[in-house]
Structures are given as C-alpha cells and as structure tokens.
C-alpha positions as CSV (number, residue, x, y, z in Angstrom):
1,M,0.1,-0.2,0.1
2,C,1.2,3.1,-1.2
3,L,1.2,6.9,1.3
4,G,-0.2,9.9,-0.9
5,I,0.2,12.9,1.3
6,P,-1.4,16.2,0.2
7,G,0.5,19.6,-0.1
8,C,0.1,23.3,-1.8
9,V,1.6,24.5,-4.9
10,T,3.3,27.5,-3.8
11,R,4.9,27.9,-7.2
12,W,6.2,26.5,-10.4
13,V,10.6,25.9,-10.7
14,D,10.2,24.1,-14.2
15,R,6.7,24.1,-16.8
16,D,8.7,21.9,-19.3
17,P,6.2,19.1,-20.0
18,L,8.7,16.3,-19.1
19,M,10.4,17.7,-16.2
20,A,7.7,20.2,-14.4
21,S,8.6,20.6,-11.1
22,A,7.1,22.4,-8.1
23,E,7.6,23.7,-4.8
24,I,5.1,21.9,-2.9
25,D,4.2,23.3,1.2
26,F,3.8,20.2,3.5
27,G,2.3,21.9,6.4
28,G,5.5,24.5,6.7
29,V,7.6,22.2,5.0
30,K,8.5,22.7,1.3
31,K,9.6,20.2,-1.2
32,R,10.3,20.6,-4.7
33,C,8.2,17.5,-6.2
34,Q,7.5,16.6,-10.3
35,M,5.0,17.9,-12.0
36,A,4.9,16.2,-14.8
37,C,1.5,14.5,-13.9
38,V,-0.8,17.4,-13.6
39,P,0.8,20.2,-15.5
40,E,-2.4,22.5,-15.0
41,A,-1.8,23.0,-11.3
42,T,-1.5,26.1,-10.1
43,E,-0.3,28.1,-6.9
44,G,-3.1,27.6,-4.5
45,D,-3.9,24.0,-5.6
46,Y,-3.3,21.1,-3.2
47,V,-1.7,17.9,-4.6
48,L,-1.1,14.7,-3.7
49,V,2.1,13.6,-3.9
50,H,4.0,10.7,-3.5
51,A,7.5,9.5,-3.6
52,G,8.1,13.3,-4.8
53,I,5.5,13.0,-7.4
54,A,2.2,14.9,-7.8
55,L,0.1,12.5,-8.9
56,T,-3.4,14.5,-9.1
57,I,-4.8,17.5,-8.0
58,I,-7.3,17.2,-5.2
59,D,-10.1,19.4,-3.6
60,R,-9.3,22.1,-1.0
61,V,-11.3,21.0,2.0
62,E,-10.5,17.2,1.5
63,A,-6.6,18.1,1.2
64,E,-6.8,19.7,5.0
65,R,-9.2,17.6,6.5
66,V,-6.0,14.9,5.4
67,L,-4.0,16.8,7.3
68,A,-5.7,17.8,10.3
69,T,-6.1,13.6,10.6
70,L,-2.1,13.2,9.7
71,T,-1.7,15.8,13.0
72,E,-4.5,14.4,15.1
73,I,-2.7,11.1,15.4
74,G,0.7,12.1,15.9
75,H,2.5,11.5,12.5
76,H,2.5,14.5,10.2
77,E,5.7,15.6,12.0
78,T,7.3,12.3,10.9
79,L,6.1,13.0,7.1
80,D,9.4,14.7,6.9
C-alpha cells in the first residue's frame, strides 16, 4: 500500500512538459516535486504527492481534512 500526502503548490520551478517541477508546501515543510502528471496545477492548488511525484489535483477541503487527521494522530511530524 502506498501513502500519498497532500501539499499546496507554492511556486512553479520548471514548466518543461517532461521535467516539470514545483515547490510544494506540506504544512510548513517545502519540497520540490515533479509535476509532469499535473501540468494544469496552479499555485494554491493542492496535489496528492507520492515519492516526490504529484499524482493528481485534490480538493482543498479534502486536503485540509487529511492533514488535520495526520496531525491529530501524531504522524504529521514524522513525514518530513
């Protein structure tokens, strides 16, 4: 089973179709992730990320619910 973590697109780094990347904010921790699967994402969108690859755009409310649940169960800090 794989775990995808929601994060917010804060800025695009490279929009090249094959090597697209953006900075993603995971509750204060910012990481550069590959965005080739979601080239239509814009800054402020939430994306589901697994292994450094943004797989899909997700609803903001759902993303915030997942992040709140992770924080509640105490695992959010260990996902850095």
